[in-house]
C-alpha positions in Angstrom: 37.9 -31.8 71.2 38.7 -34.6 73.6 35.8 -33.7 75.8 33.3 -34.4 73.0 35.1 -37.7 72.1 35.0 -38.7 75.7 31.4 -37.8 76.0 30.5 -39.8 72.9 32.5 -42.8 74.2 30.7 -42.6 77.5 27.3 -42.4 75.9 28.1 -45.3 73.6 29.2 -47.4 76.6 26.2 -46.7 78.7 23.7 -47.2 75.9 25.2 -50.6 75.1 25.3 -51.7 78.8 22.0 -50.3 79.8 20.0 -52.7 82.1 16.4 -52.0 83.2 15.7 -52.8 86.9 12.1 -53.9 87.5 10.2 -51.8 90.0 7.7 -54.4 91.2 5.7 -51.7 93.0 8.7 -50.5 95.1 8.2 -46.8 94.3 4.5 -47.0 95.1 5.2 -48.7 98.5 7.9 -46.1 99.3 5.5 -43.2 98.5 2.8 -44.7 100.7 5.1 -45.0 103.6 6.4 -41.4 103.5 5.0 -39.3 106.3 2.3 -36.7 105.6 3.7 -34.4 108.2 3.7 -31.2 106.1 0.2 -31.9 104.8 -1.1 -32.3 108.3 0.8 -29.1 109.5 -0.7 -27.1 106.6 -4.2 -28.4 107.4 -3.8 -27.5 111.1 -2.4 -24.0 110.2 -5.3 -23.4 107.8 -7.8 -24.4 110.4 -6.2 -22.2 113.0 -6.0 -19.1 110.7 -9.6 -19.6 109.5 -10.8 -19.9 113.2 -8.9 -16.9 114.2 -10.3 -14.9 111.3 -13.9 -15.8 112.2 -13.3 -15.0 115.9 -11.7 -11.6 115.0 -14.6 -10.9 112.6 -17.1 -11.2 115.3 -15.0 -9.7 118.1 -14.3 -6.6 116.1 -17.9 -6.2 114.9 -17.1 -7.1 111.3 -20.7 -7.9 110.5 -21.8 -4.4 111.6 -19.0 -2.8 109.6 -19.9 -4.8 106.4 -23.6 -3.9 106.8 -22.8 -0.2 107.4 -20.5 -0.1 104.4 -23.2 -1.7 102.2 -25.8 0.7 103.5 -23.6 3.7 102.8 -22.8 2.5 99.4 -26.5 1.9 98.6 -27.6 5.3 99.8 -24.8 7.1 98.0 -25.7 5.3 94.8 -29.3 6.3 95.2 -28.3 9.9 95.9 -26.0 10.2 92.9 -28.7 9.3 90.5 -28.1 5.6 90.1 -31.8 4.9 90.9 -32.3 3.8 87.3 -30.3 0.6 87.9 -32.3 -2.5 87.3 -32.8 -4.5 90.5 -32.1 -7.8 88.6 -28.7 -6.5 87.7 -28.0 -5.7 91.3 -29.0 -9.2 92.3 -26.8 -10.7 89.6 -23.8 -8.6 90.7 -24.4 -9.7 94.3 -24.6 -13.4 93.4 -21.4 -13.1 91.3 -19.5 -11.3 94.1 -20.7 -14.0 96.6 -19.5 -16.7 94.3 -16.1 -15.1 93.8 -15.7 -14.6 97.5 -16.7 -18.3 98.2 -14.1 -19.5 95.6 -11.4 -17.3 97.1 -12.1 -18.7 100.6 -12.1 -22.3 99.2 -8.8 -21.7 97.4 -7.2 -20.6 100.6 -8.1 -23.7 102.5 
């Protein structure tokens, strides 16, 4: 019971003696003077990882693997009776997949 009375007295005291301190741009100046160390480190790390991924892609013949996989997928689709698929639909699917891949790469950077 005394805790609630004490809390009420404290709230009443602080609300009656509340004084606003003017900022005068102090917070903005402090924020501009803070170092961007972590942002720079994250940018460098992203650049390093992206460069490493590109180098490994070409060193490990990633382009040949992707083209081989696409060729096998296309030939197996033709053999399984999917020859009735409209070419326009395939183009739309390819464009959508490229768009999603581009968005994913951009979100990682």
